[in-house]
TORKE-544440 format. One record per residue: residue number from 1; x negated, y negated, z of N, C-alpha, C in turn. Coordinates in steps of 0.05 Angstrom, whole numbers. Each point is the difference from the previous one (the first is absolute). Layout:
! residues N
+------+--------+--------+--------+--------+--------+--------+--------+--------+--------+
! zake !    n.x !    n.y !    n.z !   ca.x !   ca.y !   ca.z !    c.x !    c.y !    c.z !
+------+--------+--------+--------+--------+--------+--------+--------+--------+--------+
!  NUM !      X !      Y !      Z !      X !      Y !      Z !      X !      Y !      Z !
...
+------+--------+--------+--------+--------+--------+--------+--------+--------+--------+
This chain:
! residues 82
+------+--------+--------+--------+--------+--------+--------+--------+--------+--------+
! zake !    n.x !    n.y !    n.z !   ca.x !   ca.y !   ca.z !    c.x !    c.y !    c.z !
+------+--------+--------+--------+--------+--------+--------+--------+--------+--------+
!    1 !    364 !   -205 !    332 !     -6 !     -2 !    -25 !     -7 !     30 !    -13 !
!    2 !      6 !      3 !    -14 !    -12 !     15 !    -11 !     -7 !     -3 !    -22 !
!    3 !    -33 !     16 !     -8 !     -2 !      1 !    -12 !    -14 !     13 !    -22 !
!    4 !     -3 !    -19 !    -23 !      3 !     19 !    -39 !    -26 !     18 !     -9 !
!    5 !     -1 !     26 !     -4 !    -31 !     12 !      5 !     -7 !      5 !    -28 !
!    6 !    -19 !     -9 !    -13 !     -3 !      5 !    -33 !     -9 !     21 !    -12 !
!    7 !     -7 !     15 !     21 !    -16 !     30 !    -13 !     32 !     16 !     19 !
!    8 !      2 !     25 !    -18 !     16 !     20 !     20 !    -37 !     21 !     18 !
!    9 !     11 !      7 !     20 !    -17 !     19 !      6 !     -1 !     24 !    -15 !
!   10 !    -23 !     25 !    -16 !     -1 !     33 !      3 !     14 !      8 !     10 !
!   11 !     25 !     13 !    -13 !     18 !     33 !     25 !    -24 !     11 !     20 !
!   12 !     -6 !     -1 !     15 !    -23 !     23 !     15 !    -13 !     15 !    -22 !
!   13 !     34 !     26 !     -8 !    -17 !     24 !    -23 !    -20 !    -10 !    -24 !
!   14 !     -8 !    -29 !     -4 !     -8 !    -11 !    -26 !    -23 !    -13 !      1 !
!   15 !    -16 !     -1 !     40 !    -17 !    -11 !     14 !     -8 !    -24 !      9 !
!   16 !     -1 !     -6 !      8 !    -16 !    -25 !     13 !      9 !    -28 !    -15 !
!   17 !      3 !    -19 !     -4 !     -7 !    -30 !    -14 !     32 !      0 !     -4 !
!   18 !      0 !    -27 !    -19 !     20 !     -9 !     -5 !      4 !      4 !    -42 !
!   19 !     46 !     -6 !     -6 !     -1 !      8 !    -29 !     13 !    -25 !     -4 !
!   20 !     18 !      4 !    -19 !      5 !    -16 !    -26 !     -1 !    -26 !     20 !
!   21 !      3 !    -30 !    -14 !      0 !    -17 !      7 !     33 !     -1 !      1 !
!   22 !     17 !    -18 !     29 !     28 !     -2 !     11 !     17 !    -37 !    -19 !
!   23 !    -12 !     -3 !      2 !    -19 !    -35 !    -21 !     -1 !     -5 !    -17 !
!   24 !     10 !    -37 !    -15 !    -15 !     -6 !    -20 !    -41 !     -8 !     17 !
!   25 !     20 !     -4 !     23 !    -43 !     -8 !      9 !    -11 !     21 !      9 !
!   26 !      3 !     26 !      5 !     -7 !     27 !    -13 !    -10 !     14 !    -23 !
!   27 !     18 !    -10 !    -22 !      6 !      6 !    -26 !    -34 !    -28 !    -17 !
!   28 !      6 !    -26 !     14 !    -26 !    -19 !    -14 !    -28 !      5 !     19 !
!   29 !      1 !     26 !     16 !    -30 !      2 !     15 !     -6 !     16 !    -16 !
!   30 !     17 !     29 !     -4 !     -9 !     19 !     -5 !     -7 !     -5 !    -31 !
!   31 !      5 !    -24 !    -27 !      8 !      1 !    -13 !    -24 !    -14 !     -9 !
!   32 !     -9 !    -26 !     12 !    -34 !    -19 !      3 !     -1 !      9 !     17 !
!   33 !    -12 !     32 !      9 !    -18 !     19 !      5 !    -23 !     25 !    -21 !
!   34 !     17 !    -12 !    -20 !      5 !     25 !    -27 !    -16 !    -28 !    -22 !
!   35 !      7 !    -16 !     -1 !     -2 !    -16 !    -20 !    -33 !     -6 !     15 !
!   36 !      8 !     -7 !     18 !    -40 !    -11 !     10 !    -13 !      6 !      1 !
!   37 !     -6 !     29 !      9 !     -4 !     45 !    -14 !     -7 !    -16 !    -29 !
!   38 !      3 !    -11 !    -18 !      6 !     18 !    -20 !    -18 !    -35 !     -7 !
!   39 !     20 !    -23 !      2 !    -34 !    -22 !      0 !    -34 !      3 !     11 !
!   40 !     16 !     14 !     20 !    -33 !      1 !     17 !    -10 !     31 !    -26 !
!   41 !      1 !     10 !      1 !    -10 !     23 !    -30 !     -5 !    -23 !    -26 !
!   42 !     16 !    -12 !     -7 !    -15 !    -21 !    -22 !    -27 !    -19 !      6 !
!   43 !     16 !     -7 !     18 !    -25 !    -29 !     18 !    -34 !      7 !     23 !
!   44 !      2 !     22 !      6 !    -16 !      7 !     20 !    -10 !     21 !    -11 !
!   45 !     13 !     25 !     -5 !    -14 !     19 !    -22 !    -23 !     -6 !      0 !
!   46 !     -8 !    -18 !    -28 !    -24 !     -8 !    -16 !    -24 !     -8 !     26 !
!   47 !     -3 !     -1 !     24 !    -19 !    -25 !     11 !    -13 !     37 !     11 !
!   48 !     35 !     23 !      0 !    -19 !     25 !      9 !     16 !     12 !     15 !
!   49 !      2 !     27 !     -3 !     22 !     11 !     16 !      8 !     -6 !     25 !
!   50 !    -31 !      4 !     15 !     12 !      4 !     37 !      1 !    -24 !      2 !
!   51 !      2 !    -13 !    -14 !     14 !    -41 !     13 !     32 !     17 !     -2 !
!   52 !     11 !     12 !    -36 !     32 !      1 !     -4 !      3 !     23 !     37 !
!   53 !    -17 !     13 !     -4 !      5 !     27 !     21 !      9 !    -21 !     44 !
!   54 !    -22 !    -22 !    -11 !     22 !     -3 !     31 !     12 !    -26 !     -3 !
!   55 !      4 !     -6 !    -28 !     34 !    -17 !      5 !     12 !      9 !    -11 !
!   56 !     16 !     30 !     -8 !     19 !     17 !     10 !     -3 !      7 !     22 !
!   57 !    -26 !     13 !     21 !     10 !      2 !     29 !     10 !    -21 !     15 !
!   58 !     -6 !    -31 !     -2 !     11 !    -31 !     11 !     26 !     21 !    -11 !
!   59 !     -2 !     -9 !    -36 !     31 !     -3 !     14 !     26 !     15 !      2 !
!   60 !    -15 !     23 !      2 !     18 !     37 !     19 !      4 !    -25 !     21 !
!   61 !    -18 !      4 !     23 !     -2 !    -10 !     20 !     14 !    -21 !     14 !
!   62 !      3 !    -30 !    -22 !     34 !     -6 !      7 !     18 !      3 !     -9 !
!   63 !      9 !     21 !    -27 !     21 !     12 !      7 !     11 !     17 !     14 !
!   64 !    -23 !     20 !     15 !      7 !      5 !     29 !     11 !    -12 !     18 !
!   65 !      0 !    -31 !      0 !    -13 !    -22 !     24 !     28 !    -14 !     -8 !
!   66 !     12 !      5 !    -13 !     29 !    -14 !    -13 !     22 !     25 !      7 !
!   67 !     -8 !     25 !     -7 !     16 !     15 !      8 !      2 !      0 !     25 !
!   68 !    -12 !      3 !      9 !     -7 !      9 !     36 !     19 !    -14 !     22 !
!   69 !      4 !    -38 !    -29 !      9 !    -19 !     21 !     31 !    -10 !    -12 !
!   70 !     -1 !     22 !    -12 !     20 !    -16 !    -24 !     17 !     27 !      0 !
!   71 !    -14 !     27 !      3 !     27 !     15 !    -13 !      9 !     17 !     32 !
!   72 !     19 !     10 !     -7 !      8 !     20 !     22 !    -19 !     16 !     18 !
!   73 !     -6 !      9 !     24 !    -17 !     16 !     20 !      6 !     33 !    -14 !
!   74 !    -29 !     -1 !     -5 !     -2 !     29 !    -14 !     10 !     23 !     39 !
!   75 !     -3 !     17 !     -6 !     -1 !     17 !      2 !    -26 !     15 !     15 !
!   76 !     -8 !     25 !     20 !    -20 !      0 !      4 !     -2 !     16 !    -21 !
!   77 !    -26 !     -6 !      0 !    -29 !     25 !    -14 !      5 !     30 !     -2 !
!   78 !      7 !     13 !    -23 !      9 !     25 !      2 !    -25 !     12 !     11 !
!   79 !     23 !     29 !     11 !    -12 !     21 !      9 !    -24 !     16 !     -4 !
!   80 !     18 !      4 !    -28 !    -19 !      9 !    -15 !      7 !     39 !     -8 !
!   81 !     25 !      4 !     26 !     26 !     17 !     -4 !     13 !      2 !    -13 !
!   82 !      2 !     43 !     -3 !     27 !    -10 !    -20 !     26 !     16 !     13 !
+------+--------+--------+--------+--------+--------+--------+--------+--------+--------+
């Protein structure tokens, strides 16, 4: 069975990580991330900026976790040599 990836790996010359989504599931995760960030700004920010910063870090970590599990394996970290 072939595994269907939701996110593409970035080319090595563009850094480490994932690029745009391949599938509708990937686009759904990507759009939900931004909608939840905007919702957090509206509903969490009034309680204090530090809560929103913590929320943003948690959302970003969740997005990276989803990309790591459902995306193409990224290449090695760039060495910095050009």
